[in-house]
Z-matrix of the N, CA and C atoms (Angstrom, degrees):
N
C 1 1.461
C 2 1.530 1 108.43
N 3 1.342 2 119.41 1 119.46
C 4 1.464 3 120.14 2 -178.83
C 5 1.526 4 111.20 3 -69.69
N 6 1.321 5 114.78 4 154.05
C 7 1.474 6 121.87 5 176.54
C 8 1.524 7 111.89 6 58.15
N 9 1.335 8 116.26 7 37.73
C 10 1.463 9 118.93 8 -175.63
C 11 1.527 10 112.01 9 -61.68
N 12 1.329 11 117.07 10 -42.16
C 13 1.457 12 119.53 11 -179.41
C 14 1.527 13 110.99 12 -63.56
N 15 1.340 14 116.95 13 -40.58
C 16 1.469 15 119.88 14 178.02
C 17 1.526 16 111.20 15 -64.76
N 18 1.325 17 116.26 16 -33.20
C 19 1.469 18 120.43 17 -179.45
C 20 1.524 19 111.87 18 -69.87
N 21 1.335 20 116.45 19 -38.72
C 22 1.464 21 119.50 20 -168.89
C 23 1.523 22 115.15 21 -106.57
N 24 1.333 23 118.00 22 -13.00
C 25 1.464 24 119.45 23 -172.06
C 26 1.521 25 113.20 24 -66.50
N 27 1.326 26 118.84 25 -27.31
C 28 1.467 27 120.87 26 -177.28
C 29 1.536 28 112.50 27 -108.14
N 30 1.333 29 115.79 28 14.12
C 31 1.469 30 119.17 29 -177.98
C 32 1.522 31 109.83 30 -89.45
N 33 1.342 32 118.45 31 118.65
C 34 1.470 33 120.07 32 176.55
C 35 1.531 34 110.15 33 -72.86
N 36 1.333 35 116.46 34 124.05
C 37 1.465 36 120.43 35 -179.21
C 38 1.526 37 110.54 36 -84.38
N 39 1.302 38 115.91 37 144.12
C 40 1.473 39 121.29 38 178.62
C 41 1.520 40 108.70 39 -121.43
N 42 1.335 41 115.02 40 160.37
C 43 1.461 42 120.82 41 177.83
C 44 1.526 43 109.36 42 -77.44
N 45 1.315 44 118.12 43 160.34
C 46 1.470 45 120.65 44 177.39
C 47 1.526 46 111.51 45 -53.14
N 48 1.304 47 115.93 46 131.49
C 49 1.466 48 121.06 47 -178.12
C 50 1.508 49 113.43 48 89.69
N 51 1.334 50 117.34 49 -11.31
C 52 1.458 51 120.44 50 179.79
C 53 1.519 52 111.90 51 -78.69
N 54 1.317 53 116.01 52 163.75
C 55 1.466 54 122.04 53 -179.79
C 56 1.517 55 108.83 54 -109.35
N 57 1.306 56 116.06 55 103.53
C 58 1.457 57 120.78 56 178.32
C 59 1.513 58 111.31 57 -101.29
N 60 1.323 59 115.49 58 142.78
C 61 1.458 60 119.26 59 179.69
C 62 1.526 61 109.24 60 -88.66
N 63 1.337 62 118.56 61 125.59
C 64 1.470 63 120.29 62 -179.08
C 65 1.527 64 111.40 63 -62.58
N 66 1.311 65 115.28 64 147.88
C 67 1.462 66 122.57 65 174.91
C 68 1.524 67 107.70 66 -106.33
N 69 1.331 68 116.59 67 129.93
C 70 1.461 69 120.84 68 -178.91
C 71 1.515 70 110.01 69 -99.70
N 72 1.345 71 116.17 70 124.25
C 73 1.464 72 121.60 71 -178.02
C 74 1.525 73 109.19 72 -134.31
N 75 1.353 74 116.45 73 151.86
C 76 1.469 75 119.65 74 177.13
C 77 1.526 76 111.30 75 -90.79
N 78 1.319 77 115.83 76 145.84
C 79 1.461 78 121.27 77 173.56
C 80 1.528 79 108.41 78 -138.85
N 81 1.313 80 116.31 79 160.17
C 82 1.455 81 121.38 80 173.65
C 83 1.521 82 108.21 81 -98.48
N 84 1.312 83 116.86 82 122.97
C 85 1.459 84 121.78 83 -178.11
C 86 1.526 85 108.57 84 -132.39
N 87 1.322 86 115.73 85 115.21
C 88 1.473 87 122.18 86 -178.45
C 89 1.527 88 110.88 87 55.40
N 90 1.351 89 115.12 88 41.33
C 91 1.455 90 119.86 89 176.04
C 92 1.512 91 115.13 90 79.48
N 93 1.320 92 118.28 91 4.28
C 94 1.464 93 122.13 92 -179.61
C 95 1.527 94 109.98 93 -122.70
N 96 1.319 95 115.96 94 144.96
C 97 1.458 96 120.13 95 177.09
C 98 1.524 97 109.35 96 -79.30
N 99 1.310 98 115.73 97 127.69
C 100 1.463 99 121.65 98 176.17
C 101 1.523 100 108.35 99 -124.38
N 102 1.322 101 116.36 100 145.12
C 103 1.456 102 121.77 101 176.08
C 104 1.519 103 108.00 102 -105.74
N 105 1.341 104 114.91 103 127.46
C 106 1.462 105 120.87 104 -174.19
C 107 1.527 106 109.98 105 -124.14
N 108 1.334 107 115.85 106 130.61
C 109 1.464 108 121.46 107 174.57
C 110 1.530 109 107.79 108 -91.82
N 111 1.341 110 116.02 109 125.89
C 112 1.461 111 121.50 110 -174.20
C 113 1.526 112 110.00 111 -123.67
N 114 1.314 113 115.94 112 134.26
C 115 1.467 114 121.47 113 172.31
C 116 1.533 115 107.49 114 -135.60
N 117 1.329 116 115.93 115 157.01
C 118 1.461 117 118.72 116 -176.40
C 119 1.516 118 112.60 117 -140.86
N 120 1.341 119 115.51 118 145.29
C 121 1.470 120 122.34 119 177.08
C 122 1.527 121 108.43 120 -122.17
N 123 1.336 122 116.04 121 123.86
C 124 1.458 123 122.08 122 -178.14
C 125 1.528 124 109.12 123 -94.35
N 126 1.358 125 116.41 124 116.02
C 127 1.467 126 121.26 125 -179.60
C 128 1.527 127 112.45 126 -97.24
N 129 1.335 128 116.41 127 8.23
C 130 1.458 129 119.57 128 -178.80
C 131 1.514 130 111.43 129 91.39
N 132 1.324 131 116.83 130 -61.05
C 133 1.464 132 121.07 131 179.03
C 134 1.523 133 112.21 132 -85.06
N 135 1.317 134 116.69 133 -5.02
C 136 1.461 135 120.09 134 -179.38
C 137 1.522 136 110.58 135 178.65
N 138 1.287 137 115.91 136 172.77
C 139 1.464 138 121.83 137 -177.87
C 140 1.519 139 110.04 138 -126.45
N 141 1.326 140 115.31 139 135.62
C 142 1.463 141 121.33 140 175.84
C 143 1.523 142 108.10 141 -106.80
N 144 1.325 143 115.34 142 124.59
C 145 1.457 144 120.99 143 178.38
C 146 1.529 145 109.61 144 -106.65
N 147 1.327 146 115.49 145 140.48
C 148 1.468 147 121.24 146 173.89
C 149 1.516 148 108.23 147 -113.22
N 150 1.323 149 116.40 148 127.53
C 151 1.461 150 121.87 149 -178.40
C 152 1.531 151 109.30 150 -119.51
N 153 1.307 152 115.33 151 136.33
C 154 1.465 153 119.99 152 178.14
C 155 1.524 154 109.23 153 -135.01
N 156 1.329 155 116.70 154 129.32
C 157 1.463 156 122.03 155 177.39
C 158 1.533 157 108.61 156 -75.31
N 159 1.333 158 116.04 157 113.63
C 160 1.469 159 120.77 158 -178.96
C 161 1.532 160 110.20 159 -119.26
N 162 1.329 161 116.41 160 31.95
C 163 1.458 162 120.73 161 -177.24
C 164 1.523 163 111.34 162 -59.72
N 165 1.329 164 116.95 163 -46.58
C 166 1.464 165 120.27 164 -178.44
C 167 1.520 166 111.00 165 -65.80
N 168 1.327 167 117.10 166 -41.45
C 169 1.464 168 120.04 167 178.82
C 170 1.522 169 110.81 168 -64.01
N 171 1.353 170 116.39 169 -39.46
C 172 1.463 171 120.69 170 179.31
C 173 1.526 172 110.65 171 -64.65
N 174 1.341 173 117.05 172 -41.75
C 175 1.466 174 120.88 173 179.10
C 176 1.526 175 110.51 174 -63.78
N 177 1.342 176 116.93 175 -39.77
C 178 1.455 177 120.44 176 178.76
C 179 1.520 178 110.86 177 -65.32
N 180 1.329 179 116.65 178 -42.54
C 181 1.461 180 120.51 179 -179.99
C 182 1.523 181 111.19 180 -65.40
N 183 1.339 182 116.62 181 -38.36
C 184 1.468 183 120.09 182 177.23
C 185 1.527 184 110.41 183 -65.33
N 186 1.334 185 116.51 184 -39.83
C 187 1.466 186 120.33 185 177.58
C 188 1.522 187 110.47 186 -61.90
N 189 1.336 188 116.27 187 -42.86
C 190 1.464 189 120.03 188 178.20
C 191 1.531 190 110.59 189 -61.74
N 192 1.334 191 115.72 190 -45.30
C 193 1.460 192 120.24 191 -178.59
C 194 1.527 193 110.85 192 -63.06
N 195 1.339 194 116.45 193 -43.54
C 196 1.470 195 120.15 194 178.89
C 197 1.518 196 110.55 195 -63.49
N 198 1.326 197 116.20 196 -39.07
C 199 1.465 198 120.04 197 -179.46
C 200 1.526 199 110.97 198 -64.36
N 201 1.333 200 116.69 199 -44.42
C 202 1.461 201 120.40 200 179.02
C 203 1.528 202 110.52 201 -61.67
N 204 1.343 203 116.57 202 -42.96
C 205 1.466 204 120.30 203 179.58
C 206 1.523 205 111.08 204 -63.55
N 207 1.335 206 116.53 205 -43.14
C 208 1.464 207 120.72 206 -179.85
C 209 1.520 208 110.78 207 -66.17
N 210 1.343 209 116.53 208 -44.83
C 211 1.462 210 120.33 209 -179.81
C 212 1.525 211 110.69 210 -61.81
N 213 1.337 212 116.84 211 -41.41
C 214 1.463 213 120.27 212 179.34
C 215 1.522 214 110.84 213 -62.27
N 216 1.334 215 115.91 214 -42.14
C 217 1.473 216 119.93 215 178.58
C 218 1.523 217 110.86 216 -64.53
N 219 1.335 218 116.25 217 -43.46
C 220 1.461 219 120.43 218 -177.99
C 221 1.533 220 111.44 219 -66.68
N 222 1.323 221 117.15 220 -31.34
C 223 1.463 222 120.54 221 -179.63
C 224 1.525 223 112.00 222 -75.15
N 225 1.331 224 116.64 223 -32.20
C 226 1.462 225 119.63 224 -176.42
C 227 1.526 226 111.93 225 -63.74
N 228 1.332 227 117.98 226 -39.20
C 229 1.460 228 121.06 227 -174.32
C 230 1.526 229 112.09 228 -62.76
N 231 1.341 230 120.35 229 -54.78
C 232 1.466 231 118.88 230 177.81
C 233 1.519 232 113.24 231 -66.24
N 234 1.339 233 117.10 232 -33.51
C 235 1.460 234 119.13 233 178.22
C 236 1.522 235 110.61 234 -62.97
N 237 1.336 236 116.55 235 -42.41
C 238 1.465 237 120.38 236 179.07
C 239 1.524 238 110.83 237 -63.72
N 240 1.337 239 117.50 238 -38.77
C 241 1.461 240 120.86 239 179.66
C 242 1.530 241 111.30 240 -66.46
N 243 1.330 242 116.61 241 -43.49
C 244 1.465 243 120.67 242 178.82
C 245 1.521 244 110.54 243 -64.27
N 246 1.329 245 116.35 244 -45.84
C 247 1.463 246 121.11 245 -179.32
C 248 1.532 247 110.42 246 -60.90
N 249 1.336 248 115.54 247 -45.68
C 250 1.460 249 119.26 248 -179.71
C 251 1.518 250 112.47 249 -63.13
N 252 1.321 251 117.33 250 -41.05
C 253 1.465 252 121.11 251 -179.98
C 254 1.523 253 111.17 252 -65.52
N 255 1.329 254 116.34 253 -43.41
C 256 1.473 255 120.01 254 179.96
C 257 1.524 256 110.68 255 -64.58
N 258 1.346 257 116.92 256 -43.48
C 259 1.467 258 120.55 257 178.69
C 260 1.527 259 111.28 258 -60.39
N 261 1.324 260 116.41 259 -39.11
C 262 1.461 261 120.30 260 179.69
C 263 1.526 262 110.73 261 -67.79
N 264 1.320 263 116.95 262 -42.99
C 265 1.466 264 120.65 263 -179.71
C 266 1.524 265 111.75 264 -63.92
N 267 1.322 266 117.80 265 -29.03
C 268 1.465 267 121.19 266 -177.09
C 269 1.524 268 113.31 267 -88.29
N 270 1.313 269 117.66 268 -6.58
C 271 1.463 270 119.74 269 -179.07
C 272 1.526 271 110.62 270 -70.07
N 273 1.312 272 115.64 271 134.27
C 274 1.458 273 120.91 272 -179.77
C 275 1.530 274 112.33 273 -96.31
N 276 1.341 275 115.59 274 -11.28
C 277 1.456 276 118.75 275 -177.93
C 278 1.532 277 112.42 276 -93.82
N 279 1.332 278 116.10 277 3.19
C 280 1.465 279 120.83 278 179.92
C 281 1.517 280 108.85 279 -123.79
N 282 1.318 281 115.92 280 128.41
C 283 1.458 282 121.71 281 179.18
C 284 1.532 283 108.66 282 -91.25
N 285 1.319 284 115.67 283 112.96
C 286 1.466 285 120.44 284 -179.21
C 287 1.522 286 110.52 285 -102.48
N 288 1.313 287 115.12 286 138.37
C 289 1.463 288 119.46 287 176.07
C 290 1.522 289 109.11 288 -77.49
N 291 1.312 290 115.76 289 167.52
C 292 1.459 291 120.23 290 179.56
C 293 1.530 292 110.52 291 -63.86
N 294 1.339 293 116.41 292 -35.38
C 295 1.464 294 119.99 293 177.53
C 296 1.529 295 111.04 294 -64.85
N 297 1.336 296 115.78 295 -39.51
C 298 1.467 297 119.64 296 178.60
C 299 1.528 298 110.69 297 -63.44
N 300 1.322 299 116.00 298 -44.51
C 301 1.464 300 119.98 299 -179.91
C 302 1.529 301 110.77 300 -62.59
N 303 1.324 302 115.97 301 -41.73
C 304 1.465 303 119.81 302 178.56
C 305 1.522 304 110.92 303 -62.49
N 306 1.326 305 116.30 304 -40.88
C 307 1.457 306 120.39 305 179.46
C 308 1.525 307 111.62 306 -64.15
N 309 1.336 308 116.68 307 -42.67
C 310 1.467 309 119.53 308 178.92
C 311 1.529 310 111.09 309 -65.87
N 312 1.331 311 117.44 310 -39.03
C 313 1.464 312 121.01 311 178.76
C 314 1.531 313 110.68 312 -65.65
N 315 1.320 314 116.59 313 -39.16
C 316 1.466 315 119.83 314 177.12
C 317 1.528 316 110.37 315 -64.97
N 318 1.342 317 116.10 316 -37.08
C 319 1.462 318 119.92 317 177.34
C 320 1.517 319 110.66 318 -63.56
N 321 1.335 320 116.45 319 -44.13
C 322 1.466 321 120.43 320 179.30
C 323 1.528 322 110.54 321 -61.43
N 324 1.324 323 116.29 322 -44.05
C 325 1.470 324 120.42 323 -179.71
C 326 1.529 325 110.43 324 -63.41
N 327 1.330 326 116.51 325 -44.62
C 328 1.464 327 120.66 326 -178.74
C 329 1.526 328 111.53 327 -63.71
N 330 1.337 329 116.97 328 -46.23
C 331 1.457 330 120.12 329 -178.01
C 332 1.526 331 111.73 330 -70.90
N 333 1.337 332 116.82 331 -31.49
C 334 1.468 333 119.62 332 175.59
C 335 1.529 334 110.14 333 -65.46
N 336 1.332 335 116.40 334 -38.94
C 337 1.464 336 120.40 335 175.76
C 338 1.518 337 110.62 336 -63.18
N 339 1.327 338 115.47 337 -39.80
C 340 1.464 339 119.91 338 178.14
C 341 1.521 340 110.81 339 -64.56
N 342 1.324 341 117.45 340 -40.73
C 343 1.460 342 120.83 341 176.53
C 344 1.522 343 111.30 342 -60.80
N 345 1.322 344 116.14 343 -43.84
C 346 1.463 345 120.33 344 179.32
C 347 1.524 346 110.92 345 -61.36
N 348 1.330 347 116.21 346 -37.55
C 349 1.468 348 120.59 347 178.52
C 350 1.516 349 110.93 348 -64.28
N 351 1.336 350 116.91 349 -43.59
C 352 1.457 351 120.88 350 179.66
C 353 1.524 352 110.71 351 -63.15
N 354 1.328 353 116.29 352 -42.74
C 355 1.468 354 120.35 353 178.58
C 356 1.524 355 110.25 354 -62.01
N 357 1.340 356 116.93 355 -41.38
C 358 1.471 357 120.58 356 177.34
C 359 1.518 358 110.92 357 -60.27
N 360 1.331 359 116.77 358 -39.13
C 361 1.463 360 120.48 359 179.56
C 362 1.524 361 111.12 360 -66.28
N 363 1.328 362 116.52 361 -39.68
C 364 1.464 363 120.16 362 177.93
C 365 1.535 364 110.32 363 -63.40
N 366 1.328 365 115.96 364 -43.85
C 367 1.466 366 119.92 365 178.72
C 368 1.526 367 110.86 366 -63.77
N 369 1.340 368 116.58 367 -40.28
C 370 1.461 369 120.06 368 179.15
C 371 1.525 370 110.52 369 -64.74
N 372 1.342 371 116.84 370 -39.44
C 373 1.466 372 119.95 371 178.30
C 374 1.522 373 110.64 372 -60.22
N 375 1.340 374 116.42 373 -40.06
C 376 1.462 375 120.25 374 176.98
C 377 1.519 376 112.17 375 -64.02
N 378 1.339 377 116.16 376 -39.77
C 379 1.463 378 120.09 377 178.41
C 380 1.528 379 111.29 378 -66.54
N 381 1.343 380 116.07 379 -40.15
C 382 1.463 381 119.26 380 178.37
C 383 1.519 382 110.65 381 -64.34
N 384 1.334 383 116.36 382 -40.50
C 385 1.458 384 120.68 383 -179.65
C 386 1.519 385 111.23 384 -63.24
N 387 1.336 386 115.75 385 -34.99
C 388 1.464 387 120.59 386 -179.47
C 389 1.523 388 112.21 387 -91.42
N 390 1.340 389 116.55 388 3.85
C 391 1.457 390 121.85 389 -177.95
C 392 1.529 391 110.43 390 53.48
N 393 1.329 392 115.14 391 45.13
C 394 1.465 393 120.01 392 -176.84
C 395 1.527 394 110.72 393 -138.50
N 396 1.339 395 115.92 394 49.18
C 397 1.462 396 120.08 395 179.90
C 398 1.525 397 109.53 396 -72.07
N 399 1.324 398 116.02 397 128.72
C 400 1.458 399 121.25 398 179.71
C 401 1.525 400 109.24 399 -102.47
N 402 1.331 401 116.19 400 131.76
C 403 1.460 402 121.45 401 -179.17
C 404 1.524 403 110.27 402 -115.10
N 405 1.317 404 114.79 403 138.31
C 406 1.459 405 121.26 404 174.12
C 407 1.523 406 107.28 405 -118.65
N 408 1.319 407 115.95 406 91.78
C 409 1.458 408 121.51 407 -173.04
C 410 1.528 409 110.67 408 -84.59
N 411 1.325 410 114.56 409 125.74
C 412 1.466 411 121.78 410 176.69
C 413 1.527 412 107.98 411 -139.66
N 414 1.324 413 116.46 412 174.50
C 415 1.462 414 120.68 413 173.96
C 416 1.521 415 109.34 414 -77.39
N 417 1.317 416 116.67 415 124.64
C 418 1.467 417 121.64 416 -176.88
C 419 1.522 418 110.33 417 -130.40
N 420 1.321 419 114.96 418 159.24
C 421 1.459 420 121.76 419 174.27
C 422 1.528 421 107.92 420 -107.88
N 423 1.337 422 117.76 421 103.85
C 424 1.464 423 120.91 422 -174.54
C 425 1.529 424 113.30 423 -60.70
N 426 1.325 425 117.79 424 -35.47
C 427 1.468 426 119.93 425 -179.79
C 428 1.525 427 110.42 426 -64.88
N 429 1.317 428 116.68 427 -37.79
C 430 1.465 429 120.36 428 179.26
C 431 1.527 430 110.33 429 -67.88
N 432 1.341 431 116.77 430 -40.59
C 433 1.465 432 120.58 431 177.74
C 434 1.523 433 109.77 432 -62.88
N 435 1.327 434 116.83 433 -44.52
C 436 1.465 435 121.09 434 179.86
C 437 1.520 436 111.37 435 -62.15
N 438 1.328 437 116.37 436 -39.97
C 439 1.470 438 120.20 437 -179.88
C 440 1.519 439 110.91 438 -63.30
N 441 1.329 440 117.26 439 -40.36
C 442 1.464 441 120.36 440 179.71
C 443 1.529 442 110.90 441 -67.76
N 444 1.334 443 116.92 442 -37.24
C 445 1.462 444 120.72 443 177.64
C 446 1.528 445 110.26 444 -62.03
N 447 1.330 446 116.73 445 -43.98
C 448 1.463 447 120.58 446 -179.93
C 449 1.527 448 111.40 447 -67.79
N 450 1.332 449 116.98 448 -38.75
C 451 1.468 450 120.08 449 178.11
C 452 1.521 451 110.82 450 -61.97
N 453 1.334 452 116.48 451 -40.79
C 454 1.467 453 120.39 452 179.74
C 455 1.524 454 110.59 453 -68.19
N 456 1.337 455 117.10 454 -42.18
C 457 1.470 456 120.53 455 -179.20
C 458 1.517 457 111.29 456 -66.13
N 459 1.326 458 116.83 457 -30.43
C 460 1.468 459 120.60 458 -177.27
C 461 1.522 460 112.55 459 -66.11
N 462 1.337 461 117.69 460 -19.38
C 463 1.466 462 120.12 461 -177.71
C 464 1.519 463 112.47 462 -73.67
N 465 1.338 464 117.99 463 -19.10
C 466 1.462 465 119.80 464 -179.42
C 467 1.527 466 111.56 465 -136.64
N 468 1.336 467 116.42 466 31.37
C 469 1.459 468 120.49 467 -178.75
C 470 1.528 469 110.03 468 -83.55
N 471 1.330 470 118.41 469 140.86
C 472 1.474 471 120.81 470 177.06
C 473 1.532 472 111.22 471 -66.76
N 474 1.319 473 115.23 472 161.13
C 475 1.464 474 120.05 473 176.50
C 476 1.529 475 109.89 474 -63.13
N 477 1.319 476 115.49 475 146.60
C 478 1.457 477 120.35 476 176.73
C 479 1.505 478 114.37 477 93.29
N 480 1.338 479 117.59 478 -4.80
C 481 1.466 480 121.13 479 179.41
C 482 1.525 481 109.14 480 -111.80
N 483 1.312 482 116.14 481 132.79
C 484 1.460 483 121.75 482 176.82
C 485 1.525 484 109.64 483 -122.94
N 486 1.320 485 115.75 484 155.66
C 487 1.457 486 121.33 485 -178.47
C 488 1.521 487 110.53 486 -115.66
N 489 1.328 488 115.44 487 153.93
C 490 1.453 489 120.49 488 176.25
C 491 1.513 490 110.68 489 -150.32
N 492 1.319 491 116.05 490 153.55
C 493 1.462 492 122.21 491 178.11
C 494 1.524 493 108.40 492 -128.81
N 495 1.317 494 116.22 493 123.55
C 496 1.458 495 122.10 494 178.65
C 497 1.521 496 107.79 495 -118.53
N 498 1.315 497 116.44 496 103.00
C 499 1.459 498 120.49 497 -173.10
C 500 1.521 499 111.31 498 -128.47
N 501 1.330 500 115.71 499 147.77
C 502 1.459 501 121.38 500 171.97
C 503 1.517 502 109.24 501 -67.30
N 504 1.306 503 115.58 502 -175.60
C 505 1.460 504 120.03 503 177.61
C 506 1.517 505 111.02 504 -65.06
N 507 1.315 506 117.50 505 -168.88
C 508 1.473 507 121.67 506 -179.29
C 509 1.532 508 111.43 507 -50.65
N 510 1.312 509 115.57 508 128.84
C 511 1.462 510 121.03 509 -176.20
C 512 1.515 511 109.29 510 -144.94
N 513 1.322 512 116.44 511 129.58
C 514 1.462 513 121.02 512 177.20
C 515 1.519 514 109.42 513 -119.93
N 516 1.332 515 114.40 514 141.99
C 517 1.451 516 120.72 515 177.95
C 518 1.522 517 108.90 516 -134.43
N 519 1.328 518 116.20 517 161.55
C 520 1.467 519 121.60 518 174.17
C 521 1.521 520 107.90 519 -94.35
N 522 1.326 521 116.93 520 117.42
C 523 1.460 522 120.22 521 -178.77
C 524 1.521 523 109.61 522 -160.90
N 525 1.324 524 115.19 523 171.63
C 526 1.456 525 121.92 524 170.25
C 527 1.523 526 106.52 525 -88.22
N 528 1.317 527 117.03 526 106.13
C 529 1.462 528 121.26 527 -173.46
C 530 1.522 529 112.02 528 -58.36
N 531 1.318 530 116.78 529 -41.85
C 532 1.463 531 120.15 530 -177.91
C 533 1.526 532 111.26 531 -65.70
N 534 1.335 533 117.06 532 -42.91
C 535 1.467 534 120.53 533 -179.36
C 536 1.533 535 110.35 534 -67.17
N 537 1.342 536 117.24 535 -41.13
C 538 1.456 537 119.87 536 178.79
C 539 1.525 538 110.27 537 -62.55
N 540 1.327 539 116.31 538 -40.40
C 541 1.461 540 119.42 539 178.34
C 542 1.530 541 110.98 540 -62.63
N 543 1.340 542 116.59 541 -41.00
C 544 1.457 543 120.25 542 179.36
C 545 1.531 544 111.09 543 -62.06
N 546 1.321 545 116.56 544 -41.72
C 547 1.471 546 120.31 545 178.92
C 548 1.521 547 110.07 546 -61.56
N 549 1.335 548 116.62 547 -46.48
C 550 1.458 549 120.17 548 -178.70
C 551 1.527 550 111.47 549 -66.38
N 552 1.333 551 117.22 550 -38.02
C 553 1.473 552 120.60 551 177.36
C 554 1.523 553 109.83 552 -60.35
N 555 1.343 554 117.30 553 -44.78
C 556 1.466 555 120.63 554 179.92
C 557 1.519 556 111.52 555 -63.06
N 558 1.345 557 116.17 556 -43.48
C 559 1.464 558 119.68 557 -178.89
C 560 1.522 559 111.34 558 -65.73
N 561 1.330 560 116.90 559 -42.28
C 562 1.464 561 120.17 560 179.91
C 563 1.530 562 110.23 561 -67.76
N 564 1.332 563 117.23 562 -42.02
C 565 1.469 564 120.27 563 177.90
C 566 1.526 565 111.05 564 -60.07
N 567 1.339 566 116.60 565 -41.79
C 568 1.460 567 119.95 566 177.75
C 569 1.525 568 111.40 567 -65.08
N 570 1.337 569 115.85 568 -39.56
C 571 1.465 570 119.92 569 178.79
C 572 1.527 571 110.40 570 -61.69
N 573 1.336 572 116.17 571 -40.36
C 574 1.470 573 120.27 572 178.21
C 575 1.527 574 110.08 573 -67.41
N 576 1.333 575 115.62 574 -44.76
C 577 1.468 576 120.73 575 -177.00
C 578 1.521 577 111.76 576 -60.22
N 579 1.336 578 116.35 577 -39.46
C 580 1.460 579 120.14 578 -176.30
C 581 1.527 580 112.61 579 -100.60
N 582 1.325 581 115.71 580 27.49
C 583 1.461 582 121.54 581 172.54
C 584 1.527 583 108.91 582 -123.63
N 585 1.338 584 117.92 583 60.79
C 586 1.471 585 120.29 584 -176.15
C 587 1.525 586 112.88 585 -63.55
N 588 1.322 587 116.33 586 -23.55
C 589 1.452 588 119.31 587 179.34
C 590 1.517 589 113.68 588 -92.15
N 591 1.341 590 116.28 589 7.07
C 592 1.452 591 120.45 590 -178.69
C 593 1.520 592 111.82 591 84.02
N 594 1.325 593 116.02 592 -165.85
C 595 1.460 594 120.99 593 -179.21
C 596 1.513 595 111.79 594 124.81
N 597 1.313 596 115.13 595 -176.58
C 598 1.461 597 121.40 596 -177.07
C 599 1.528 598 109.72 597 -101.24
N 600 1.317 599 115.08 598 134.71
C 601 1.464 600 122.33 599 175.10
C 602 1.527 601 107.12 600 -115.27
N 603 1.313 602 115.76 601 126.28
C 604 1.469 603 119.42 602 -173.26
C 605 1.522 604 111.07 603 -130.91
N 606 1.319 605 114.85 604 139.30
C 607 1.464 606 121.55 605 171.53
C 608 1.518 607 107.57 606 -106.77
N 609 1.327 608 116.07 607 126.65
C 610 1.461 609 120.03 608 175.68
C 611 1.521 610 109.28 609 -112.54
N 612 1.329 611 115.03 610 140.24
C 613 1.464 612 121.54 611 -179.96
C 614 1.523 613 107.74 612 -125.80
N 615 1.331 614 116.20 613 118.99
C 616 1.447 615 121.21 614 -177.20
C 617 1.530 616 110.27 615 -129.11
N 618 1.335 617 115.56 616 135.73
C 619 1.455 618 120.90 617 176.27
C 620 1.508 619 110.36 618 -111.76
N 621 1.358 620 116.31 619 132.70
C 622 1.452 621 119.90 620 -179.67
C 623 1.524 622 109.79 621 -158.00
N 624 1.334 623 116.04 622 131.17
C 625 1.469 624 121.99 623 176.50
C 626 1.527 625 111.70 624 50.91
N 627 1.322 626 115.72 625 51.73
C 628 1.479 627 121.99 626 177.55
C 629 1.527 628 112.37 627 62.09
N 630 1.300 629 116.66 628 20.18
C 631 1.458 630 121.29 629 177.28
C 632 1.516 631 110.10 630 -124.88
N 633 1.318 632 115.52 631 163.02
C 634 1.460 633 120.67 632 179.44
C 635 1.522 634 108.50 633 -130.31
N 636 1.324 635 116.76 634 128.96
C 637 1.453 636 122.07 635 176.88
C 638 1.527 637 108.64 636 -112.36
N 639 1.331 638 115.62 637 120.64
C 640 1.467 639 121.90 638 177.93
C 641 1.519 640 107.58 639 -115.59
N 642 1.321 641 116.76 640 124.30
C 643 1.466 642 121.27 641 -177.34
C 644 1.516 643 110.19 642 -128.68
N 645 1.330 644 115.61 643 142.50
C 646 1.464 645 122.28 644 174.98
C 647 1.523 646 107.49 645 -115.35
N 648 1.316 647 117.12 646 122.79
C 649 1.460 648 121.61 647 -179.84
C 650 1.519 649 109.87 648 -122.51
N 651 1.330 650 115.73 649 153.18
C 652 1.471 651 120.41 650 177.90
C 653 1.518 652 108.90 651 -148.44
N 654 1.311 653 116.01 652 176.34
C 655 1.464 654 122.21 653 -179.27
C 656 1.530 655 110.33 654 -115.18
N 657 1.336 656 115.45 655 29.05
C 658 1.455 657 120.40 656 -175.19
C 659 1.505 658 114.02 657 -87.94
N 660 1.347 659 116.21 658 -148.79
C 661 1.456 660 122.24 659 -173.09
C 662 1.512 661 112.96 660 -68.89
N 663 1.327 662 117.27 661 -29.90
C 664 1.444 663 120.29 662 -178.84
C 665 1.517 664 113.07 663 77.33
N 666 1.332 665 115.77 664 -179.77
C 667 1.451 666 122.31 665 179.94
C 668 1.520 667 108.04 666 -111.73
N 669 1.336 668 118.41 667 127.38
C 670 1.473 669 119.93 668 -179.93
C 671 1.524 670 111.41 669 -55.55
N 672 1.325 671 116.63 670 143.36
C 673 1.459 672 120.95 671 -179.54
C 674 1.530 673 110.95 672 -59.71
N 675 1.351 674 116.69 673 -30.62
C 676 1.467 675 120.52 674 -178.78
C 677 1.511 676 112.75 675 -67.51
N 678 1.357 677 116.37 676 -20.07
C 679 1.465 678 119.84 677 -179.34
C 680 1.508 679 111.23 678 -82.14
């Protein structure tokens, strides 16, 4: 067994009948990293070790942890904007014009919508994890959904990035409007994230042979061909 000392050096040994908590450590096995849970029982004349490959469980737990960290970060930004706008509107020592008040209210509405979108994504992630995604299929206009996604993204887009919508004439499809919006929000957010040098991000909507093709394109870093 490779890396035997690394596997066993930090494992607390217990007496027969005792309850020891396994220690999870990484090892390299046949050129691949594997995570192994190790526990040991000391019988006096020798020690019995139990090893279990928990690589998949470790990857799932890391994914969960990364998701929680990302969601927390994504929630802080709109929350800070809403909090700041409300605090400013309530200040009595600052005279705000009607235009200023309207702008702050629009900011609150926009960021509240963004918060709702993030919460929807968290709920959808839970449904996907439980293999229990619920769909509410209705007649929708994909171009209208795409336009709203771009309008929302434009409120917090970095400098140097522009948006565009290239759509056929009136087109209706049967879909879950909320889920489609979530997909487009994720794609547009990724396009913005991976366009550090700016550029144009465009959603195209095409209808053909009773089908609808929706594509998001950008001028950013792209995906390596090897991926």
